[in-house]
PyMOL commands that place a pseudoatom at each C-alpha (Angstrom):
pseudoatom trace, name=CA, resn=MET, resi=1, chain=A, elem=C, hetatm=0, pos=[23.666, 4.470, -7.767]
pseudoatom trace, name=CA, resn=LYS, resi=2, chain=A, elem=C, hetatm=0, pos=[19.925, 4.450, -8.422]
pseudoatom trace, name=CA, resn=GLU, resi=3, chain=A, elem=C, hetatm=0, pos=[17.900, 6.202, -5.714]
pseudoatom trace, name=CA, resn=GLU, resi=4, chain=A, elem=C, hetatm=0, pos=[14.677, 4.395, -4.860]
pseudoatom trace, name=CA, resn=LYS, resi=5, chain=A, elem=C, hetatm=0, pos=[11.453, 6.262, -4.260]
pseudoatom trace, name=CA, resn=SER, resi=6, chain=A, elem=C, hetatm=0, pos=[10.407, 6.381, -0.617]
pseudoatom trace, name=CA, resn=VAL, resi=7, chain=A, elem=C, hetatm=0, pos=[7.162, 7.978, 0.520]
pseudoatom trace, name=CA, resn=LEU, resi=8, chain=A, elem=C, hetatm=0, pos=[7.144, 10.121, 3.632]
pseudoatom trace, name=CA, resn=GLY, resi=9, chain=A, elem=C, hetatm=0, pos=[10.841, 9.307, 4.116]
pseudoatom trace, name=CA, resn=LEU, resi=10, chain=A, elem=C, hetatm=0, pos=[9.929, 5.870, 5.469]
pseudoatom trace, name=CA, resn=LYS, resi=11, chain=A, elem=C, hetatm=0, pos=[13.076, 4.137, 4.269]
pseudoatom trace, name=CA, resn=ALA, resi=12, chain=A, elem=C, hetatm=0, pos=[15.317, 6.751, 5.894]
pseudoatom trace, name=CA, resn=ILE, resi=13, chain=A, elem=C, hetatm=0, pos=[13.312, 6.628, 9.127]
pseudoatom trace, name=CA, resn=ARG, resi=14, chain=A, elem=C, hetatm=0, pos=[13.545, 2.830, 9.213]
pseudoatom trace, name=CA, resn=ARG, resi=15, chain=A, elem=C, hetatm=0, pos=[17.291, 2.895, 8.563]
pseudoatom trace, name=CA, resn=ASN, resi=16, chain=A, elem=C, hetatm=0, pos=[17.901, 5.651, 11.118]
pseudoatom trace, name=CA, resn=ARG, resi=17, chain=A, elem=C, hetatm=0, pos=[16.127, 3.541, 13.715]
pseudoatom trace, name=CA, resn=GLY, resi=18, chain=A, elem=C, hetatm=0, pos=[18.348, 0.586, 12.859]
pseudoatom trace, name=CA, resn=VAL, resi=19, chain=A, elem=C, hetatm=0, pos=[15.566, -1.653, 11.610]
pseudoatom trace, name=CA, resn=SER, resi=20, chain=A, elem=C, hetatm=0, pos=[16.006, -3.828, 8.523]
pseudoatom trace, name=CA, resn=LEU, resi=21, chain=A, elem=C, hetatm=0, pos=[13.275, -5.050, 6.211]
pseudoatom trace, name=CA, resn=GLU, resi=22, chain=A, elem=C, hetatm=0, pos=[14.310, -8.579, 7.147]
pseudoatom trace, name=CA, resn=GLN, resi=23, chain=A, elem=C, hetatm=0, pos=[13.654, -7.864, 10.834]
pseudoatom trace, name=CA, resn=ILE, resi=24, chain=A, elem=C, hetatm=0, pos=[10.214, -6.473, 10.048]
pseudoatom trace, name=CA, resn=ALA, resi=25, chain=A, elem=C, hetatm=0, pos=[9.440, -9.425, 7.779]
pseudoatom trace, name=CA, resn=ASP, resi=26, chain=A, elem=C, hetatm=0, pos=[10.499, -11.890, 10.494]
pseudoatom trace, name=CA, resn=SER, resi=27, chain=A, elem=C, hetatm=0, pos=[8.398, -10.257, 13.202]
pseudoatom trace, name=CA, resn=THR, resi=28, chain=A, elem=C, hetatm=0, pos=[5.280, -9.537, 11.108]
pseudoatom trace, name=CA, resn=LYS, resi=29, chain=A, elem=C, hetatm=0, pos=[5.385, -12.387, 8.573]
pseudoatom trace, name=CA, resn=ILE, resi=30, chain=A, elem=C, hetatm=0, pos=[4.869, -9.775, 5.820]
pseudoatom trace, name=CA, resn=SER, resi=31, chain=A, elem=C, hetatm=0, pos=[6.940, -10.395, 2.703]
pseudoatom trace, name=CA, resn=ILE, resi=32, chain=A, elem=C, hetatm=0, pos=[9.879, -8.107, 1.971]
pseudoatom trace, name=CA, resn=ARG, resi=33, chain=A, elem=C, hetatm=0, pos=[8.256, -7.400, -1.398]
pseudoatom trace, name=CA, resn=SER, resi=34, chain=A, elem=C, hetatm=0, pos=[5.171, -5.991, 0.356]
pseudoatom trace, name=CA, resn=LEU, resi=35, chain=A, elem=C, hetatm=0, pos=[7.265, -4.009, 2.825]
pseudoatom trace, name=CA, resn=GLU, resi=36, chain=A, elem=C, hetatm=0, pos=[9.206, -2.463, -0.064]
pseudoatom trace, name=CA, resn=ALA, resi=37, chain=A, elem=C, hetatm=0, pos=[5.909, -1.630, -1.769]
pseudoatom trace, name=CA, resn=ILE, resi=38, chain=A, elem=C, hetatm=0, pos=[4.776, 0.254, 1.336]
pseudoatom trace, name=CA, resn=GLU, resi=39, chain=A, elem=C, hetatm=0, pos=[8.031, 2.204, 1.525]
pseudoatom trace, name=CA, resn=GLN, resi=40, chain=A, elem=C, hetatm=0, pos=[7.758, 3.099, -2.154]
pseudoatom trace, name=CA, resn=GLY, resi=41, chain=A, elem=C, hetatm=0, pos=[4.061, 3.963, -1.975]
pseudoatom trace, name=CA, resn=ASP, resi=42, chain=A, elem=C, hetatm=0, pos=[3.331, 1.346, -4.620]
pseudoatom trace, name=CA, resn=PHE, resi=43, chain=A, elem=C, hetatm=0, pos=[0.212, 0.036, -2.906]
pseudoatom trace, name=CA, resn=ARG, resi=44, chain=A, elem=C, hetatm=0, pos=[-0.926, -1.836, -6.033]
pseudoatom trace, name=CA, resn=ARG, resi=45, chain=A, elem=C, hetatm=0, pos=[1.733, -4.445, -5.174]
pseudoatom trace, name=CA, resn=LEU, resi=46, chain=A, elem=C, hetatm=0, pos=[0.007, -5.267, -1.881]
pseudoatom trace, name=CA, resn=PRO, resi=47, chain=A, elem=C, hetatm=0, pos=[-2.465, -8.173, -1.692]
pseudoatom trace, name=CA, resn=GLY, resi=48, chain=A, elem=C, hetatm=0, pos=[-5.531, -5.920, -1.397]
pseudoatom trace, name=CA, resn=GLY, resi=49, chain=A, elem=C, hetatm=0, pos=[-8.514, -5.539, 0.874]
pseudoatom trace, name=CA, resn=ILE, resi=50, chain=A, elem=C, hetatm=0, pos=[-8.030, -5.388, 4.612]
pseudoatom trace, name=CA, resn=TYR, resi=51, chain=A, elem=C, hetatm=0, pos=[-4.556, -6.869, 4.211]
pseudoatom trace, name=CA, resn=ASN, resi=52, chain=A, elem=C, hetatm=0, pos=[-3.326, -3.508, 2.923]
pseudoatom trace, name=CA, resn=THR, resi=53, chain=A, elem=C, hetatm=0, pos=[-4.321, -1.539, 5.998]
pseudoatom trace, name=CA, resn=SER, resi=54, chain=A, elem=C, hetatm=0, pos=[-3.131, -4.321, 8.292]
pseudoatom trace, name=CA, resn=TYR, resi=55, chain=A, elem=C, hetatm=0, pos=[0.277, -4.431, 6.583]
pseudoatom trace, name=CA, resn=ILE, resi=56, chain=A, elem=C, hetatm=0, pos=[0.570, -0.642, 6.719]
pseudoatom trace, name=CA, resn=ARG, resi=57, chain=A, elem=C, hetatm=0, pos=[-0.285, -0.578, 10.437]
pseudoatom trace, name=CA, resn=GLN, resi=58, chain=A, elem=C, hetatm=0, pos=[2.204, -3.324, 11.227]
pseudoatom trace, name=CA, resn=TYR, resi=59, chain=A, elem=C, hetatm=0, pos=[4.948, -1.627, 9.202]
pseudoatom trace, name=CA, resn=ALA, resi=60, chain=A, elem=C, hetatm=0, pos=[4.330, 1.698, 10.969]
pseudoatom trace, name=CA, resn=LYS, resi=61, chain=A, elem=C, hetatm=0, pos=[4.480, 0.041, 14.390]
pseudoatom trace, name=CA, resn=ALA, resi=62, chain=A, elem=C, hetatm=0, pos=[7.671, -1.801, 13.460]
pseudoatom trace, name=CA, resn=ILE, resi=63, chain=A, elem=C, hetatm=0, pos=[9.495, 1.458, 12.690]
pseudoatom trace, name=CA, resn=ASP, resi=64, chain=A, elem=C, hetatm=0, pos=[7.725, 3.418, 15.463]
pseudoatom trace, name=CA, resn=TYR, resi=65, chain=A, elem=C, hetatm=0, pos=[5.959, 5.697, 12.994]
pseudoatom trace, name=CA, resn=ASP, resi=66, chain=A, elem=C, hetatm=0, pos=[2.538, 7.309, 13.354]
pseudoatom trace, name=CA, resn=GLU, resi=67, chain=A, elem=C, hetatm=0, pos=[0.260, 4.804, 11.652]
pseudoatom trace, name=CA, resn=SER, resi=68, chain=A, elem=C, hetatm=0, pos=[-2.525, 7.357, 11.146]
pseudoatom trace, name=CA, resn=THR, resi=69, chain=A, elem=C, hetatm=0, pos=[-0.202, 9.505, 9.002]
pseudoatom trace, name=CA, resn=LEU, resi=70, chain=A, elem=C, hetatm=0, pos=[0.748, 6.538, 6.855]
pseudoatom trace, name=CA, resn=LEU, resi=71, chain=A, elem=C, hetatm=0, pos=[-2.849, 5.310, 6.572]
pseudoatom trace, name=CA, resn=ALA, resi=72, chain=A, elem=C, hetatm=0, pos=[-4.020, 8.800, 5.598]
pseudoatom trace, name=CA, resn=TYR, resi=73, chain=A, elem=C, hetatm=0, pos=[-1.399, 8.848, 2.836]
pseudoatom trace, name=CA, resn=TYR, resi=74, chain=A, elem=C, hetatm=0, pos=[-2.533, 5.381, 1.689]
pseudoatom trace, name=CA, resn=HIS, resi=75, chain=A, elem=C, hetatm=0, pos=[-6.203, 6.413, 1.566]
pseudoatom trace, name=CA, resn=ARG, resi=76, chain=A, elem=C, hetatm=0, pos=[-5.370, 9.613, -0.377]
pseudoatom trace, name=CA, resn=GLU, resi=77, chain=A, elem=C, hetatm=0, pos=[-3.348, 7.654, -2.909]
pseudoatom trace, name=CA, resn=MET, resi=78, chain=A, elem=C, hetatm=0, pos=[-6.035, 5.011, -3.318]
pseudoatom trace, name=CA, resn=ALA, resi=79, chain=A, elem=C, hetatm=0, pos=[-8.706, 7.702, -3.805]
pseudoatom trace, name=CA, resn=ARG, resi=80, chain=A, elem=C, hetatm=0, pos=[-6.487, 9.383, -6.380]
pseudoatom trace, name=CA, resn=ALA, resi=81, chain=A, elem=C, hetatm=0, pos=[-5.971, 6.062, -8.184]
pseudoatom trace, name=CA, resn=ASP, resi=82, chain=A, elem=C, hetatm=0, pos=[-9.721, 5.376, -8.171]
pseudoatom trace, name=CA, resn=SER, resi=83, chain=A, elem=C, hetatm=0, pos=[-10.522, 8.820, -9.545]
pseudoatom trace, name=CA, resn=GLY, resi=84, chain=A, elem=C, hetatm=0, pos=[-7.943, 8.272, -12.286]
pseudoatom trace, name=CA, resn=ALA, resi=85, chain=A, elem=C, hetatm=0, pos=[-9.827, 5.324, -13.791]
pseudoatom trace, name=CA, resn=PRO, resi=86, chain=A, elem=C, hetatm=0, pos=[-11.452, 6.108, -17.123]
pseudoatom trace, name=CA, resn=ALA, resi=87, chain=A, elem=C, hetatm=0, pos=[-15.045, 7.310, -16.727]
pseudoatom trace, name=CA, resn=ASP, resi=88, chain=A, elem=C, hetatm=0, pos=[-16.442, 4.714, -19.132]
pseudoatom trace, name=CA, resn=ALA, resi=89, chain=A, elem=C, hetatm=0, pos=[-14.747, 1.908, -17.185]
pseudoatom trace, name=CA, resn=LYS, resi=90, chain=A, elem=C, hetatm=0, pos=[-16.391, 3.100, -13.954]
pseudoatom trace, name=CA, resn=ARG, resi=91, chain=A, elem=C, hetatm=0, pos=[-19.733, 3.442, -15.686]
pseudoatom trace, name=CA, resn=ASN, resi=92, chain=A, elem=C, hetatm=0, pos=[-19.518, -0.117, -17.025]
pseudoatom trace, name=CA, resn=GLY, resi=93, chain=A, elem=C, hetatm=0, pos=[-18.513, -1.573, -13.648]
pseudoatom trace, name=CA, resn=MET, resi=94, chain=A, elem=C, hetatm=0, pos=[-14.900, -2.134, -14.714]
pseudoatom trace, name=CA, resn=TYR, resi=95, chain=A, elem=C, hetatm=0, pos=[-12.091, -1.569, -12.212]
pseudoatom trace, name=CA, resn=GLY, resi=96, chain=A, elem=C, hetatm=0, pos=[-8.455, -2.283, -12.990]
pseudoatom trace, name=CA, resn=GLY, resi=97, chain=A, elem=C, hetatm=0, pos=[-9.475, -4.221, -16.083]
pseudoatom trace, name=CA, resn=MET, resi=98, chain=A, elem=C, hetatm=0, pos=[-11.854, -6.406, -14.112]
pseudoatom trace, name=CA, resn=ARG, resi=99, chain=A, elem=C, hetatm=0, pos=[-15.627, -6.220, -13.738]
pseudoatom trace, name=CA, resn=SER, resi=100, chain=A, elem=C, hetatm=0, pos=[-17.089, -5.943, -10.282]
pseudoatom trace, name=CA, resn=ALA, resi=101, chain=A, elem=C, hetatm=0, pos=[-19.082, -8.946, -9.059]
pseudoatom trace, name=CA, resn=SER, resi=102, chain=A, elem=C, hetatm=0, pos=[-22.278, -6.914, -8.973]
pseudoatom trace, name=CA, resn=THR, resi=103, chain=A, elem=C, hetatm=0, pos=[-22.114, -6.318, -12.740]
pseudoatom trace, name=CA, resn=ILE, resi=104, chain=A, elem=C, hetatm=0, pos=[-21.388, -9.954, -13.451]
pseudoatom trace, name=CA, resn=PHE, resi=105, chain=A, elem=C, hetatm=0, pos=[-24.191, -11.339, -11.291]
pseudoatom trace, name=CA, resn=GLY, resi=106, chain=A, elem=C, hetatm=0, pos=[-26.669, -8.550, -11.942]
pseudoatom trace, name=CA, resn=SER, resi=107, chain=A, elem=C, hetatm=0, pos=[-26.854, -7.329, -8.339]
for i in range(1, 107): cmd.bond("trace and resi %d" % i, "trace and resi %d" % (i + 1))
show_as sticks, trace
zoom trace
C-alpha cells in the first residue's frame, strides 16, 4: 500500500481524533482536494492569496491543532519555494511562469 506524505503528522492527528476529510469539507465548505493538499504540504494546489491562510486556519481548527504551528510551516515552505525560483525569473518579474502585473503595466 502506498503511504501518502503528511506534513506535521496532520493526517494521523485527524484520524486519531475521529475526523474525516468529508466532515471537514462539509463544515468548512473547503474542497477535499484542498484539504488533502494541506495535509500533504502541497500548498501550490490551494487557490492562492488569503484563501490559503484561511483554509489552513479552518483545517487546524477542525482537527483541534495549533493553527500558528501550521501557518508557520506554510510560511516557511512558501518562502523556500519563492527563494527557489531562478534568479533571472525574479529579476525579470516572472513568478511561476507568469509575469507580475507591475511588469506588464509598467508600475
